[in-house]
C-alpha positions in Angstrom: -9.6 5.9 -2.8 -10.6 2.6 -3.9 -10.5 -0.9 -2.8 -10.7 -4.3 -4.7 -11.8 -7.4 -2.2 -13.0 -10.4 -3.5 -14.2 -11.9 0.8 -15.2 -11.3 4.0 -13.5 -7.9 4.1 -12.5 -7.3 7.4 -9.2 -5.1 6.1 -11.8 -3.3 4.2 -13.8 -2.6 7.4 -10.7 -1.0 9.5 -10.1 1.2 6.0 -13.4 2.2 6.1 -13.2 2.7 9.9 -9.7 4.9 9.1 -10.9 6.8 6.4 -14.5 8.0 6.2 -15.2 11.4 4.2 -14.3 13.9 7.3 -10.6 12.5 7.3 -8.5 15.2 5.9 -6.3 12.3 4.1 -9.0 11.3 2.2 -11.5 8.9 1.7 -12.5 5.5 0.1 -14.7 6.1 -2.4 -15.1 3.1 -4.7 -15.4 -0.9 -3.5 -15.1 -3.3 -6.3 -15.3 -7.0 -6.0 -14.8 -9.7 -8.6 -17.1 -11.5 -6.2 -21.4 -10.6 -6.4 -21.6 -12.5 -3.1 -18.4 -11.1 -1.2 -19.5 -9.5 2.0 -17.2 -6.7 1.6 -19.7 -5.3 -1.2 -22.4 -5.4 2.1 -20.1 -3.4 4.4 -18.8 -1.1 1.9 -22.7 -0.3 1.4 -23.5 -0.4 4.9 -21.0 3.0 5.1 -22.8 4.4 1.8 -19.6 3.7 0.0 -20.0 2.8 -3.7 -20.1 -0.9 -4.0 -19.9 -2.8 -7.3 -19.4 -6.3 -8.2 -17.9 -7.4 -11.3 -18.3 -11.1 -12.2 -15.2 -12.2 -13.3 -15.4 -13.1 -16.9 -11.6 -13.2 -17.4 -9.0 -11.3 -16.3 -9.4 -8.7 -19.4 -12.6 -7.8 -19.5 -12.5 -7.3 -15.6 -9.7 -5.0 -15.4 -11.2 -2.8 -18.5 -14.6 -2.2 -16.3 -12.3 -1.5 -13.2 -10.2 1.0 -14.9 -13.1 2.8 -16.5 -14.6 2.7 -13.0 -11.3 4.2 -11.6 -11.2 6.8 -13.9 -14.7 8.0 -13.4 -14.2 8.0 -9.7 -11.1 10.3 -9.5 -9.3 7.5 -7.9 -5.8 8.5 -6.8 -5.1 5.3 -5.0 -6.2 1.4 -5.1 -5.8 -0.7 -2.1 -5.9 -4.4 -2.3 -7.8 -6.0 0.5 -8.3 -9.7 0.2 -8.6 -9.3 -3.9 -7.8 -13.5 -5.1 -6.6 -12.4 -8.3 -3.7 -11.3 -10.0 -3.5 -8.7 -12.0 -2.0 -7.7 -15.3 1.1 -6.0 -16.0 -1.4 -3.9 -18.0 -3.2 -2.9 -15.4 -0.2 -2.5 -12.6 2.1 -0.5 -14.8 0.2 2.8 -15.0 -0.5 2.5 -11.2 2.6 1.6 -10.1 3.4 3.3 -6.8 -0.3 4.2 -6.1 -1.6 0.5 -5.7 -1.0 -1.2 -2.5 -1.8 -4.9 -1.3 -1.2 -6.5 2.3 -0.2 -10.0 2.7 -0.3 -12.4 5.9 3.2 -13.4 6.6 7.0 -11.3 6.6 7.7 -11.2 2.8 9.5 -11.8 1.0 8.8 -15.2 3.4 5.8 -16.9 2.9 4.1 -15.7 -0.6 1.1 -16.6 -1.9 -1.7 -18.6 -0.5 -2.0 -21.2 2.5 0.6 -19.1 4.6 -0.6 -20.0 8.5 -0.3 -23.6 7.7 2.9 -23.2 5.9 4.0 -21.2 8.3 3.1 -23.7 11.6 4.5 -26.5 9.8 7.7 -24.6 9.4 8.2 -24.2 13.4 8.5 -20.6 13.3 8.5 -18.6 16.5 7.2 -15.5 14.6 5.2 -14.5 11.8 3.3 -11.3 10.6 1.6 -9.5 7.7 3.2 -7.2 5.1 1.9 -4.1 2.9 3.4 -3.8 -0.2 3.6 -1.9 -3.5 2.2 -4.5 -6.1 4.4 -5.0 -9.1 3.8 -7.5 -11.8 4.6 -10.8 -9.4 3.3 -12.4 -7.2 3.6 -10.5 -3.5 7.2 -9.1 -4.7 7.1 -5.2 -4.4 8.7 -2.7 -2.5 8.0 -3.1 1.0 5.6 -0.2 2.6 5.2 -1.7 6.2 5.7 -4.8 8.1 4.2 -5.5 11.6 5.0 -8.6 14.0 3.4 -11.1 16.4 4.6 -14.4 18.1 3.6 -17.7 17.1 2.2 -19.3 21.0 2.3 -22.8 21.6 -1.0 -24.7 20.2 -1.8 -22.2 17.5 -3.8 -23.5 14.5 -3.8 -22.0 10.9 -7.4 -20.0 12.9 -6.0 -18.6 16.0 -3.0 -17.4 13.8 -5.1 -16.1 11.7 -6.7 -14.2 13.9 -3.7 -12.6 16.1 -2.4 -11.8 12.4 -5.8 -10.0 11.1 -6.0 -8.1 14.8 -2.2 -6.9 13.8 -3.2 -6.0 9.9 -6.3 -3.4 10.7 -3.8 -1.0 12.5 -1.1 -1.6 10.0 -2.9 -1.1 6.8 -4.2 2.8 7.5 -0.6 3.3 9.1 1.1 2.1 5.3 -1.7 4.2 3.9 -1.0 7.0 5.5 3.0 7.3 4.8 2.0 7.2 1.0 -0.6 9.8 1.3 2.1 11.4 2.8 4.7 11.3 0.9 7.0 9.4 2.9 6.4 6.3 1.3 7.1 5.5 -2.1 8.6 2.7 -4.2 12.2 2.7 -5.3 13.4 3.8 -8.6 11.5 6.0 -10.6 9.1 7.1 -7.8 11.9 8.9 -6.4 13.9 9.6 -9.7 10.7 11.6 -10.4 10.6 13.3 -6.8 14.4 14.3 -6.6 14.0 15.9 -10.5 17.3 17.1 -11.6 19.1 16.4 -8.4 19.1 12.3 -9.2 22.5 12.5 -10.4 23.9 14.0 -7.2 21.6 11.6 -5.1 23.3 8.9 -6.9 26.4 9.7 -6.2 26.1 10.3 -2.1 27.7 7.4 -0.2 25.5 4.9 1.7 26.3 7.4 4.9 24.6 10.2 3.3 21.6 8.9 1.5 19.4 8.5 4.0 19.8 11.7 5.8 19.5 13.6 2.3 16.3 11.6 1.3 14.4 12.3 5.1 15.1 16.0 4.4 13.5 15.2 0.7 10.9 13.9 2.9 10.1 16.4 5.2 10.0 19.0 2.5 7.5 17.1 0.6 5.3 16.5 3.5 5.3 20.7 4.3 4.0 21.1 0.8 7.8 22.1 -0.3 8.4 19.6 -3.0 9.2 21.9 -5.4 12.2 22.9 -3.9 13.7 19.2 -3.1 15.5 19.7 -6.4 16.9 22.8 -5.6 17.6 22.2 -2.4 19.8 19.0 -3.3 21.9 21.7 -5.4 22.5 23.4 -2.5 20.0 26.7 -3.7 16.9 26.2 -1.8 17.3 29.3 0.4 16.3 29.2 4.3 13.4 26.2 4.2 15.7 24.1 2.4 18.5 24.4 4.6 16.5 24.0 7.5 15.2 20.9 6.4 19.0 19.4 5.7 19.9 20.2 9.5 16.8 19.4 11.3 
């Protein structure tokens, strides 16, 4: 995994703690920043993780260098953690489904900047954080996981930010594990690729049936039997596939 950050890197610290070299889920091998002064780079260096600053000289130049580094390091999943730039469609499209972001609100509410101030001004009683797949919009991609916290009397943007950050440090690693296990993926092409030739059959299922069949497909994938998913949907999967559908 690679993490892209622009500032303090508190969510980066949580990810580095959760995905160390000894973690069977995978590890963070590269941290990139558009800000050479970002404290996130120091956090990575302290843990022995390669930290690279790519000074912002325009989006095209930054993305070209970043993509070269991701390919060279064999990165499979990119995590945005306080990365304050909007990536171009040319960057996002090849990584769609393997590019995550965390945002400090309950999306689709309050995308963009100054979230905590806007939440307080609106008189909300709760807020939270959202981990989502990155698409070509700003904070608009499919949601992986959300967590909620209360808005308390007397809260300021600073106190609310601290409460949300505490949530995020637990939420982001949990969402990453869901993606790495194959239990979370964007709708559409990601699901279509998993189901293969069974995609037309899945589309014909009723709204009540679809969650059951999807759960079985995910179980087979987690068990390392993803190759059986199309046959299982067609009723040709044998004992393992039958067991998944009956679980």
